[in-house]
C-alpha positions as CSV (number, residue, x, y, z in Angstrom):
1,M,-0.8,28.3,21.9
2,N,-3.4,26.3,19.8
3,S,-5.0,23.4,21.6
4,T,-5.8,20.1,20.1
5,Q,-9.6,21.2,20.3
6,N,-8.9,24.5,18.5
7,Y,-6.9,22.7,15.6
8,I,-9.8,20.3,15.4
9,E,-12.3,22.9,15.0
10,I,-10.5,24.8,12.4
11,E,-10.0,21.6,10.4
12,K,-13.8,20.9,10.7
13,L,-14.7,24.4,9.7
14,Y,-12.6,24.5,6.5
15,G,-11.8,20.8,5.3
16,A,-14.0,18.5,3.3
17,N,-15.4,15.9,5.7
18,N,-14.0,12.9,3.8
19,Y,-12.1,11.3,6.9
20,K,-12.8,10.4,10.3
21,P,-9.4,10.5,12.0
22,L,-8.7,10.0,15.7
23,D,-8.7,13.2,17.6
24,V,-5.0,13.3,17.9
25,V,-3.2,16.4,16.3
26,V,0.2,15.4,15.5
27,E,2.9,18.2,15.5
28,K,6.1,16.2,14.9
29,A,7.4,12.5,14.7
30,Q,10.6,10.7,15.0
31,G,11.0,6.7,14.2
32,V,8.0,5.0,15.6
33,W,6.7,8.0,17.9
34,L,4.4,10.7,17.2
35,Y,4.1,13.8,19.4
36,D,0.9,15.9,19.5
37,V,0.7,19.7,19.8
38,E,0.5,19.4,23.6
39,G,3.5,17.4,23.9
40,K,2.0,13.9,24.4
41,K,3.8,11.1,22.9
42,Y,2.2,8.1,21.0
43,L,3.4,4.9,19.4
44,D,2.5,4.7,15.9
45,C,0.9,1.4,15.0
46,L,-0.3,2.3,11.5
47,S,2.8,3.8,9.8
48,A,0.4,5.8,7.5
49,Y,-1.0,2.8,6.0
50,S,2.4,1.3,5.5
51,A,4.1,4.5,3.9
52,V,6.5,5.0,6.8
53,N,8.1,1.4,6.9
54,Q,11.4,3.1,7.4
55,G,10.1,5.1,10.6
56,H,9.1,8.8,10.6
57,C,11.5,11.4,9.3
58,H,14.5,9.0,8.6
59,P,17.5,10.9,8.7
60,R,18.9,9.4,5.7
61,I,15.8,10.2,3.6
62,L,15.5,13.5,5.1
63,E,19.2,14.4,4.2
64,A,18.7,13.1,0.6
65,M,15.6,15.4,0.1
66,I,17.1,18.4,1.5
67,K,20.4,17.9,-0.7
68,Q,18.2,17.3,-3.8
69,A,15.8,20.2,-2.9
70,Q,18.9,22.7,-2.8
71,K,19.7,21.7,-6.4
72,V,16.7,21.0,-8.5
73,T,13.2,19.7,-7.6
74,L,11.4,19.4,-10.8
75,T,12.2,19.8,-14.5
76,S,9.0,18.1,-15.7
77,R,9.8,15.2,-18.2
78,A,10.1,17.7,-21.1
79,F,13.9,17.6,-20.2
80,R,16.0,14.8,-18.6
81,N,17.4,15.0,-15.3
82,S,20.7,13.5,-13.7
83,V,18.9,11.7,-10.8
84,L,16.1,9.7,-12.6
85,P,18.5,7.3,-14.5
86,Q,20.0,6.5,-11.2
87,Y,16.5,5.7,-9.7
88,Y,15.6,3.4,-12.5
89,E,18.7,1.4,-12.3
90,K,18.5,1.0,-8.5
91,I,14.9,-0.2,-8.6
92,S,15.4,-2.5,-11.6
93,K,18.5,-4.1,-10.0
94,L,16.6,-4.6,-6.6
95,T,13.4,-5.9,-7.9
96,G,14.2,-7.6,-11.2
97,F,12.0,-5.8,-13.4
98,E,13.2,-4.5,-16.7
99,K,11.2,-1.4,-16.8
100,I,9.9,1.3,-14.6
101,L,7.2,3.8,-15.2
102,P,7.2,6.5,-12.4
103,M,4.2,8.1,-11.2
104,N,3.2,9.9,-8.0
105,S,0.4,8.6,-5.8
106,G,-0.6,4.7,-5.6
107,A,-4.0,5.3,-7.4
108,E,-2.0,6.9,-10.3
109,A,0.1,3.8,-10.4
110,V,-2.9,1.6,-10.6
111,E,-4.4,3.9,-13.4
112,S,-1.2,3.6,-15.2
113,A,-1.3,-0.2,-14.9
114,I,-5.0,-0.3,-16.3
115,K,-3.8,1.8,-19.4
116,T,-1.0,-0.4,-19.9
117,V,-2.6,-3.9,-19.7
118,R,-5.5,-2.5,-22.1
119,K,-2.9,-1.2,-24.5
120,W,-0.9,-4.4,-24.5
121,G,-4.2,-6.2,-25.1
122,Y,-5.0,-4.4,-28.2
123,Q,-1.5,-4.6,-29.5
124,N,-0.7,-8.2,-28.6
125,K,-4.0,-10.1,-28.5
126,N,-5.7,-8.3,-31.2
127,I,-8.8,-7.6,-29.1
128,E,-11.6,-5.5,-30.5
129,T,-11.2,-1.7,-29.7
130,D,-12.7,-0.9,-26.3
131,K,-13.6,-4.5,-25.5
132,A,-10.6,-5.1,-23.2
133,E,-11.6,-6.8,-19.7
134,I,-9.7,-7.0,-16.4
135,I,-10.4,-9.4,-13.8
136,V,-10.3,-8.1,-10.2
137,C,-11.5,-9.4,-6.7
138,S,-14.0,-8.5,-4.4
139,E,-13.3,-6.4,-1.5
140,N,-10.5,-5.0,-3.3
141,F,-9.0,-1.6,-2.5
142,H,-6.8,0.1,-5.3
143,G,-7.4,3.8,-4.7
144,R,-10.3,6.3,-5.2
145,T,-10.3,7.6,-8.7
146,T,-13.3,7.1,-10.7
147,T,-12.2,4.3,-12.8
148,I,-10.7,2.5,-9.7
149,I,-14.1,2.8,-7.6
150,S,-15.9,1.7,-10.6
151,F,-14.8,-2.1,-9.6
152,S,-14.8,-1.6,-5.8
153,T,-17.4,-3.6,-4.0
154,D,-17.4,-1.3,-1.1
155,E,-20.7,0.9,-1.5
156,G,-19.4,3.5,0.7
157,A,-16.4,4.2,-1.7
158,K,-18.7,4.1,-4.7
159,A,-22.2,5.1,-4.1
160,E,-23.4,8.4,-6.0
161,F,-20.0,8.6,-7.9
162,G,-21.2,7.0,-11.2
163,P,-21.6,6.6,-14.0
164,Y,-18.9,3.9,-13.7
165,T,-16.2,2.9,-16.0
166,P,-16.8,-0.4,-17.7
167,G,-14.3,-3.3,-18.6
168,F,-14.0,-5.0,-15.1
169,K,-15.3,-8.3,-13.9
170,I,-15.1,-9.0,-10.1
171,A,-14.4,-12.7,-8.8
172,K,-14.7,-13.4,-5.2
173,Y,-11.1,-13.0,-3.6
174,G,-9.8,-16.5,-2.9
175,D,-12.1,-18.3,-5.2
176,I,-10.0,-19.6,-7.9
177,E,-12.9,-21.4,-9.7
178,E,-15.1,-18.2,-10.1
179,L,-12.0,-16.4,-11.3
180,K,-11.6,-18.9,-14.1
181,S,-15.2,-18.7,-15.0
182,L,-14.9,-15.1,-15.9
183,I,-12.0,-15.5,-18.3
184,T,-12.9,-14.7,-21.9
185,T,-11.1,-14.0,-25.0
186,N,-11.1,-10.3,-24.2
187,T,-9.3,-10.8,-20.6
188,V,-6.4,-8.7,-20.8
189,A,-5.1,-9.0,-17.1
190,I,-6.0,-10.2,-13.5
191,M,-5.3,-7.5,-10.8
192,L,-5.4,-8.1,-7.3
193,E,-3.6,-7.5,-3.9
194,P,-1.6,-10.5,-2.7
195,I,-3.0,-9.6,0.9
196,Q,-5.9,-7.3,1.1
197,G,-4.9,-4.4,3.6
198,E,-8.1,-2.3,3.3
199,A,-10.4,-5.4,3.6
200,G,-8.7,-6.1,7.0
201,I,-5.3,-8.0,6.3
202,K,-7.3,-10.6,4.5
203,F,-5.3,-13.6,2.9
204,P,-6.3,-15.8,0.1
205,P,-6.0,-19.6,0.4
206,K,-2.5,-21.0,0.0
207,G,-1.4,-21.8,-3.6
208,Y,-4.1,-19.0,-4.8
209,L,-1.4,-16.6,-6.2
210,K,0.5,-19.6,-7.9
211,A,-2.7,-20.9,-9.5
212,I,-3.4,-17.4,-11.0
213,R,0.2,-17.3,-12.2
214,E,-0.3,-20.4,-14.0
215,I,-3.6,-19.3,-15.5
216,C,-2.1,-16.1,-16.8
217,T,0.8,-18.0,-18.3
218,D,-1.4,-20.6,-20.1
219,K,-3.9,-18.1,-21.1
220,N,-1.6,-15.3,-22.2
221,I,-3.0,-13.0,-19.7
222,L,-1.1,-10.3,-17.6
223,M,-0.9,-11.0,-13.6
224,V,-0.9,-7.7,-12.0
225,L,-0.2,-7.4,-8.3
226,D,-1.0,-4.1,-6.3
227,E,2.0,-4.0,-3.8
228,I,1.3,-0.5,-2.7
229,Q,0.6,-1.5,0.8
230,T,2.3,-5.0,0.8
231,G,5.4,-4.3,-0.8
232,L,9.0,-3.0,0.2
233,G,9.3,-5.1,3.3
234,R,5.9,-5.0,4.9
235,T,5.2,-8.7,5.0
236,G,8.5,-9.8,5.8
237,K,9.9,-10.0,2.2
238,M,10.6,-7.2,-0.3
239,F,7.2,-8.2,-2.1
240,A,4.3,-10.3,-0.6
241,Y,4.3,-12.5,-3.8
242,E,7.7,-14.0,-2.8
243,H,6.0,-15.9,-0.1
244,E,4.4,-18.0,-3.0
245,N,7.8,-18.0,-5.2
246,I,5.9,-16.6,-8.2
247,K,6.7,-13.4,-10.3
248,P,3.8,-11.3,-11.7
249,D,4.0,-9.7,-15.0
250,M,3.3,-6.3,-13.5
251,V,3.8,-4.6,-9.7
252,T,2.5,-1.4,-8.6
253,I,4.4,0.2,-5.7
254,G,4.0,3.3,-3.8
255,K,3.7,4.4,0.1
256,A,7.0,3.3,1.6
257,L,8.8,4.2,-1.8
258,S,9.4,7.4,-0.5
259,G,9.3,6.7,3.3
260,G,6.5,9.0,3.8
261,F,8.4,12.0,2.5
262,Y,6.7,12.7,-0.8
263,P,4.1,10.9,-3.1
264,V,6.2,8.5,-5.1
265,S,4.9,5.4,-7.0
266,A,5.8,3.3,-9.9
267,V,4.6,0.6,-12.1
268,L,7.2,-2.2,-12.7
269,A,6.9,-4.5,-15.7
270,S,9.1,-6.1,-18.7
271,K,10.4,-4.3,-21.7
272,E,7.6,-5.7,-23.9
273,I,4.7,-4.8,-21.7
274,L,5.8,-1.1,-20.8
275,G,7.2,-0.9,-24.5
276,V,3.5,-0.3,-25.4
277,F,3.8,3.5,-24.8
278,K,5.1,5.9,-27.2
279,P,6.0,9.5,-26.3
280,G,3.1,11.7,-25.5
281,E,0.8,8.7,-24.8
282,H,1.0,8.7,-20.9
283,G,2.9,10.9,-18.4
284,S,3.0,13.0,-15.2
285,T,4.6,16.4,-14.3
286,F,5.9,15.3,-11.3
287,G,6.3,11.4,-11.9
288,G,10.1,10.9,-12.1
289,S,11.1,14.4,-10.8
290,P,14.6,14.6,-9.5
291,L,13.2,15.2,-5.9
292,A,11.0,12.1,-6.2
293,A,13.7,9.9,-7.5
294,A,16.4,11.1,-5.0
295,V,14.0,10.5,-2.1
296,A,13.1,6.9,-3.5
297,I,16.7,6.0,-3.8
298,A,17.3,6.8,-0.5
299,A,14.1,5.3,0.9
300,L,15.1,1.9,-1.1
301,D,18.6,2.0,0.4
302,V,17.3,2.3,4.1
303,I,15.0,-0.9,3.4
304,V,18.0,-2.9,2.1
305,D,20.8,-1.6,4.4
306,E,18.8,-1.8,7.6
307,K,17.3,-5.2,6.4
308,L,13.7,-4.0,7.2
309,A,12.0,-7.0,5.5
310,Q,13.9,-9.3,7.8
311,R,13.2,-7.2,10.8
312,S,9.6,-7.4,9.8
313,S,9.5,-11.1,9.4
314,E,11.2,-11.8,12.6
315,L,9.4,-9.1,14.8
316,G,6.1,-9.9,12.9
317,E,6.3,-13.6,13.9
318,Y,7.2,-12.6,17.6
319,F,4.3,-10.1,17.8
320,L,1.8,-12.1,16.1
321,E,2.4,-15.1,18.6
322,K,1.9,-12.8,21.5
323,L,-1.3,-11.2,20.2
324,K,-2.7,-14.6,19.7
325,T,-2.4,-15.3,23.5
326,I,-5.1,-12.7,24.3
327,K,-8.3,-14.2,25.4
328,N,-11.3,-12.2,24.7
329,P,-14.9,-13.5,23.5
330,H,-14.9,-10.3,21.2
331,I,-11.7,-11.6,19.1
332,K,-12.6,-13.7,16.1
333,E,-9.2,-13.9,14.6
334,V,-5.8,-12.6,14.9
335,R,-3.9,-12.8,11.5
336,G,-0.9,-11.5,9.9
337,L,2.5,-11.8,8.1
338,G,5.4,-9.8,9.0
339,L,4.4,-6.6,10.7
340,F,1.0,-6.6,8.8
341,I,-1.6,-7.7,11.3
342,G,-5.5,-7.7,11.7
343,I,-7.5,-8.3,14.7
344,E,-10.9,-9.2,13.6
345,L,-13.8,-8.7,16.3
346,D,-17.4,-9.6,16.4
347,T,-18.2,-6.0,17.3
348,K,-17.0,-2.5,16.4
349,A,-13.2,-1.8,16.6
350,R,-13.6,1.9,16.6
351,P,-14.1,2.1,20.5
352,Y,-11.0,-0.1,21.1
353,C,-8.9,2.0,19.0
354,E,-9.9,5.1,20.8
355,K,-9.2,3.4,24.2
356,L,-5.8,2.5,22.9
357,F,-5.2,6.0,21.9
358,Q,-6.6,7.9,25.0
359,Q,-5.6,5.6,27.9
360,Y,-2.2,3.9,26.4
361,G,-0.9,6.2,23.7
362,I,-1.0,3.7,20.9
363,L,-2.3,4.7,17.4
364,V,-4.1,2.1,15.6
365,K,-7.1,2.3,13.1
366,E,-10.1,0.4,12.4
367,T,-11.0,-0.9,9.0
368,H,-14.1,-2.4,7.7
369,E,-15.7,-1.3,11.1
370,N,-14.9,-4.6,12.9
371,I,-11.0,-5.0,12.3
372,I,-8.1,-3.4,14.1
373,R,-5.2,-3.0,11.6
374,V,-1.7,-3.0,13.4
375,A,1.2,-2.1,11.1
376,P,3.9,-0.4,13.0
377,P,7.1,1.0,11.3
378,L,9.6,-1.6,10.6
379,V,12.2,0.0,12.6
380,I,10.2,-0.6,15.7
381,T,12.2,-2.6,18.4
382,K,11.2,-5.5,20.5
383,E,10.7,-3.5,23.6
384,E,8.4,-1.2,21.9
385,L,6.2,-4.1,20.6
386,D,6.0,-5.3,24.2
387,F,4.6,-1.9,25.2
388,A,2.0,-2.2,22.4
389,F,1.2,-5.6,23.2
390,D,0.6,-4.8,27.0
391,A,-1.7,-2.0,26.2
392,I,-3.7,-4.0,23.6
393,K,-4.0,-6.8,26.1
394,S,-5.2,-4.5,28.8
395,V,-7.8,-2.8,26.5
396,F,-9.2,-6.4,25.9
397,A,-9.0,-7.3,29.5
398,E,-11.3,-4.4,30.4
């Protein structure tokens, strides 16, 4: 039998050193529970960065995947398939967006959004060729491609990967005046996360998104929201922007769009905006495949039928209030919306994550060194949250 240490050594020997995972080697998972190669059980409080909102290996999504895999998995977009139209209709009716551009990873959806808004600017605002500008925010996280890291403010994600792609201006997240000052006649879009996940569950001031919506409408600029991590029920609503009663021009989604079974992402927008593409100008071999479409339909049905957004809202409020009762001089702030919670410390978070994993079987991960991100699958029960709370409280009591 291969031991935990054996697997870790093999991974270190052959794998690129681009991650620093906790030393748990997962062999199987069900719902909110993970099991390692030695049979130990762990409560997942990260949800693969919100990709498994529906819980691990959800039987309905699994069944849809197996059923489709036995028929046809990939046709490429050279031919049509019978599942993609059903997926388009499902997602359009659920979200209220007229058009869908299917991709695979979240970063691909963001890249597609960037291409779309630039093309839209040249066609609709008569911007001079190659002069289109997109305003983004500090501490953003939109992916790892060379274009996306070009507008990152995280040196760890960016250093020594240049030359960087031009065409982006960076405003301080939450500072509406600075954002306004960066707008020029070449601005085609403002793109941001409604809540910054990777930055540590960071919220903008109340009314910030609404103000951006008004600016975009007024100046004929597209408002693009990256809801890859915050969307599909995570914050207590289908999309985080609903908390501000606005609607962006474009949304990117991914992660929980497949419930963790397969990389599925999409760009959602109006007919006019996604109408800029002609055949051959943009695409993806696997994007919109029958397998991806079948998995996404089932994943969306689970979110709706099991009322996961509502669960996230109710359980998130309950859990957040409990976490706020923990007294420890190292805790600077506990903040969250739905089951999307950050515990900010004045010290390194990694030792706390390791203690939770080793002593209590709770799996969380640090972000930005001093923040613990807590985001369990939305199918978690109150009793399981109590179990997580007791462990977190104990670690901080120590």
